[in-house]
C-alpha positions as CSV (number, residue, x, y, z in Angstrom):
1,E,24.0,16.6,-46.0
2,L,27.2,17.8,-46.5
3,R,29.2,15.3,-44.7
4,M,31.4,17.6,-43.1
5,R,32.7,16.7,-39.3
6,Q,33.2,20.2,-38.5
7,P,31.4,22.5,-37.8
8,N,29.9,21.3,-34.7
9,F,25.9,20.9,-35.4
10,H,23.7,20.5,-32.1
11,V,20.2,19.5,-32.5
12,R,17.7,20.3,-29.4
13,I,14.7,17.8,-28.9
14,H,11.9,17.8,-26.7
15,K,8.9,15.5,-25.9
16,N,7.1,17.9,-28.5
17,T,9.6,17.5,-31.3
18,P,7.7,16.3,-34.6
19,K,8.5,13.2,-35.4
20,A,9.9,14.0,-38.7
21,F,12.4,16.1,-37.5
22,Y,13.3,13.5,-35.3
23,D,13.6,11.0,-37.7
24,E,15.4,13.4,-40.1
25,V,18.3,13.8,-37.2
26,I,18.3,10.2,-37.0
27,R,18.7,9.3,-40.3
28,I,21.6,12.1,-40.5
29,N,23.7,10.5,-37.5
30,F,23.5,7.3,-39.1
31,G,25.0,8.3,-42.2
32,P,28.8,9.3,-43.3
33,G,29.8,12.5,-42.4
34,S,28.1,14.8,-40.0
35,A,26.7,13.9,-36.9
36,P,24.9,16.4,-34.9
37,A,24.6,15.8,-31.0
38,M,21.4,15.8,-29.7
39,Y,20.5,17.4,-26.6
40,N,17.3,16.7,-24.7
41,D,15.6,19.8,-23.4
42,E,14.1,18.2,-20.8
43,I,16.8,16.7,-19.0
44,I,19.2,19.5,-19.6
45,I,17.0,22.6,-18.4
46,E,16.3,20.4,-15.2
47,S,19.9,19.5,-14.4
48,M,21.1,23.1,-15.1
49,T,18.0,24.2,-12.2
50,D,19.4,22.0,-10.1
51,I,22.8,23.4,-10.2
52,G,21.3,27.0,-10.1
53,Y,20.3,28.4,-13.3
54,S,17.2,30.5,-13.8
55,L,14.6,28.7,-15.1
56,E,14.8,31.3,-17.4
57,D,18.5,31.0,-18.5
58,A,18.1,27.3,-18.5
59,R,15.6,27.4,-21.1
60,N,17.8,29.7,-23.2
61,Y,21.2,27.1,-23.0
62,V,23.6,26.7,-25.4
63,A,26.1,24.1,-25.9
64,I,29.6,24.9,-26.1
65,G,32.1,23.1,-27.9
66,C,31.0,19.8,-28.0
67,V,29.0,19.1,-24.8
68,E,28.9,21.3,-22.8
69,P,25.6,23.1,-21.9
70,T,25.5,26.6,-20.6
71,A,23.8,30.3,-20.5
72,P,24.7,32.3,-23.1
73,G,26.5,34.9,-21.2
74,K,27.0,33.6,-18.2
75,T,30.0,31.7,-18.3
76,L,33.8,32.4,-19.8
77,A,32.4,29.9,-22.5
78,S,35.7,28.9,-23.7
79,T,35.7,25.5,-22.0
80,D,38.7,24.0,-23.7
81,A,40.8,27.4,-23.5
82,A,43.4,25.8,-21.3
83,M,44.5,22.4,-23.4
84,Y,48.0,21.9,-23.5
85,N,50.0,18.9,-24.8
């Protein structure tokens, strides 16, 4: 509703996400401005456990920056700190 591009907004979805909530996220994504990133819990949690995260940490994931899921407190959490021009 604010039509702001920053800060980044993230939405976690899963097979039991209420349809009304999901539909609202879709509506916002098609409008001008804000475009919440949508994260599929089933896929991300499975992917994280596949690379060694515990199930508990994977279920508690957060997004760093705009696209990097990780477990809070388990990483440097600064994925673009090495950017340079």
